[in-house]
Structure formats: structure tokens, C-alpha cells
C-alpha positions in Angstrom: 0.0 0.1 0.2 2.7 2.1 1.1 4.5 1.9 -2.2 1.1 2.7 -4.3 1.2 6.0 -2.6 4.5 6.8 -3.5 3.7 5.6 -7.3 1.0 8.2 -7.1 2.6 10.9 -5.6 5.5 10.7 -8.2 2.9 10.6 -11.2 1.6 13.4 -9.5 4.9 15.2 -9.6 5.9 14.2 -12.8 2.4 15.2 -14.6 2.2 18.5 -12.8 4.7 20.0 -15.4 2.8 18.8 -18.5 -0.5 19.8 -17.4 0.5 23.4 -16.3 2.3 23.9 -19.8 -0.9 22.4 -21.4 -2.8 25.6 -20.3 -0.7 28.0 -22.0 -2.1 29.6 -25.3 0.6 29.3 -27.8 -1.8 30.2 -30.9 0.0 31.5 -34.1 -0.5 35.1 -34.5 -1.9 36.2 -37.9 -0.3 38.8 -40.1 -3.2 41.1 -39.7 -2.9 41.1 -35.9 0.8 41.9 -36.6 0.1 44.8 -38.6 -2.6 46.1 -36.3 -0.1 45.6 -33.6 3.0 47.8 -35.3 0.2 50.1 -36.3 -1.1 50.6 -32.8 2.9 50.8 -31.7 3.5 53.5 -34.5 0.4 55.7 -33.5 2.0 55.7 -30.3 5.3 56.8 -31.2 7.2 53.9 -32.5 9.3 54.5 -35.4 10.7 51.6 -36.6 13.5 53.0 -38.8 15.2 54.9 -35.6 17.7 51.9 -35.0 19.5 54.3 -32.8 17.0 54.4 -29.6 15.5 50.7 -30.4 14.8 48.9 -27.3 13.5 52.2 -25.5 11.6 53.4 -28.2 9.6 50.3 -28.7 9.3 50.0 -24.9 8.1 53.3 -24.4 5.4 52.8 -27.2 4.3 49.6 -26.0 3.7 51.0 -22.2 1.4 53.9 -24.0 -0.5 51.4 -25.8 -1.0 49.1 -22.8 -2.1 52.2 -20.8 -4.7 53.0 -23.8 -6.0 49.4 -23.7 -6.6 49.3 -20.2 -8.3 52.7 -20.2 -10.5 51.5 -23.2 -11.5 48.4 -20.8 -12.6 50.9 -18.1 -14.4 53.3 -20.7 -17.4 51.3 -21.9 -18.9 50.7 -18.0 -18.6 54.6 -17.8 -19.9 55.6 -21.1 -22.8 53.1 -20.6 -23.6 54.7 -17.4 -23.4 58.1 -18.6 -25.8 57.4 -21.2 -28.3 55.7 -18.8 -28.3 58.5 -16.8 -29.3 60.9 -19.5 -32.2 58.5 -20.9 -33.4 58.5 -17.4 -33.1 62.2 -17.0 -34.8 62.4 -20.5 -37.8 60.5 -19.5 
């Protein structure tokens, strides 16, 4: 019985990394997604032709894009509550 418990524990330990790896999403990125990401970075100030300031320029633009996405994810709830207030006030 004791050897069975050890076998179960060993199997669990060996299977844990495989299960955690299976949860990661490694889906391929489409050309459209890459182009959209590059367009968003360029809009945020990234210049792909500026090799002198390459890593800093890209990282700064990525931070601006991320901040904008976070702001947009919070905006619909605010806009929705504001529009619902105006429709209630109008009735």
C-alpha cells in the first residue's frame, strides 16, 4: 500500500509540469494581428526606422499602447452608465 502511495505521488509530480504547460496559449499570430499591433505602436510614437533608440523607443510605445488598452477597457462601463443616466433624465 505504501509503494502505491509513492507511485501516485511520483506520477502527480511528473504530470504537474505537463498539465501547467498545456494551459498556456501558444496560438499562432496572424498577419493582420501583427500589422494591427505595429500600427498601434507607430500611432503611440514608435518609429521602426530609428535603430539608435531601438529598445527604449519600442518599450515606451508598448507602455503607451498598454495604458490606452487599459483605459479603453474601463471606458465602456463609464460611457454606458453616463448614457443610461441621460436616458433616465430625459424621460
